[in-house]
C-alpha positions as CSV (number, residue, x, y, z in Angstrom):
1,X,11.9,86.3,91.6
2,X,13.3,89.5,90.1
3,X,13.1,92.5,92.5
4,X,11.8,95.9,91.5
5,X,14.5,98.5,90.6
6,X,14.4,102.1,91.6
7,X,17.0,104.9,91.4
8,X,19.3,105.2,94.4
9,X,18.0,108.7,95.3
10,X,14.4,107.4,95.4
11,X,15.6,104.4,97.5
12,X,17.4,106.8,99.9
13,X,14.3,109.0,100.2
14,X,12.1,106.0,101.0
15,X,14.6,104.8,103.6
16,X,14.7,108.2,105.2
17,X,10.9,108.3,105.3
18,X,10.9,104.9,107.0
19,X,9.0,103.3,104.2
20,X,9.1,99.5,103.7
21,X,11.9,98.6,101.2
22,X,11.6,94.9,101.2
23,X,10.2,94.7,97.7
24,X,13.5,96.3,96.4
25,X,15.9,94.0,98.3
26,X,17.3,90.7,97.1
27,X,17.4,88.7,100.3
28,X,19.0,85.7,98.6
29,X,22.2,87.7,98.5
30,X,22.0,89.6,101.8
31,X,25.6,89.3,102.9
32,X,28.2,92.0,103.7
33,X,31.6,91.9,102.1
34,X,34.2,90.5,104.4
35,X,31.7,88.8,106.7
36,X,32.6,85.2,105.9
37,X,33.6,83.5,109.1
38,X,37.2,82.5,109.5
39,X,38.2,80.0,112.1
40,X,40.9,80.9,114.6
41,X,42.2,79.1,117.6
42,X,42.8,81.0,120.9
43,X,43.9,79.5,124.2
44,X,42.4,81.0,127.3
45,X,43.3,80.3,130.9
46,X,40.8,78.1,132.8
47,X,39.6,81.0,135.1
48,X,38.8,83.1,131.9
49,X,36.8,80.2,130.4
50,X,34.9,79.8,133.6
51,X,34.1,83.6,133.7
52,X,33.1,83.5,130.0
53,X,30.8,80.6,130.7
54,X,29.1,82.5,133.7
55,X,28.5,85.5,131.5
56,X,27.1,83.2,128.7
57,X,24.7,81.5,131.1
58,X,23.5,84.8,132.5
59,X,22.9,86.2,129.0
60,X,21.5,82.9,127.6
61,X,24.0,82.8,124.7
62,X,27.0,80.6,123.8
63,X,30.6,81.2,125.0
64,X,31.5,81.9,121.4
65,X,28.9,84.6,121.2
66,X,30.2,86.3,124.4
67,X,33.7,86.3,123.0
68,X,32.5,87.8,119.7
69,X,30.5,90.5,121.4
70,X,33.4,91.4,123.8
71,X,35.9,91.6,121.0
72,X,33.6,93.5,118.7
73,X,32.9,96.1,121.4
74,X,36.6,96.5,122.1
75,X,37.4,96.9,118.5
76,X,34.7,99.5,117.9
77,X,36.2,101.6,120.8
78,X,39.8,101.1,119.6
79,X,39.4,101.6,115.9
């Protein structure tokens, strides 16, 4: 289905006014550039894996998600 098209200035105004913009978005292509996952291998000491697992259980998420969140937060502070 072809989405409606509006000028950028009008889109920005609607966004700023908290209007619903879903009719103008193509959700079939809703990816950010550079967001394709890339597999990397990292070795952690056993104690660190155990601590990551504890945090993951407490938050109800996977160990991988904990690692992603921790690294993301650190990168945001550093960059």
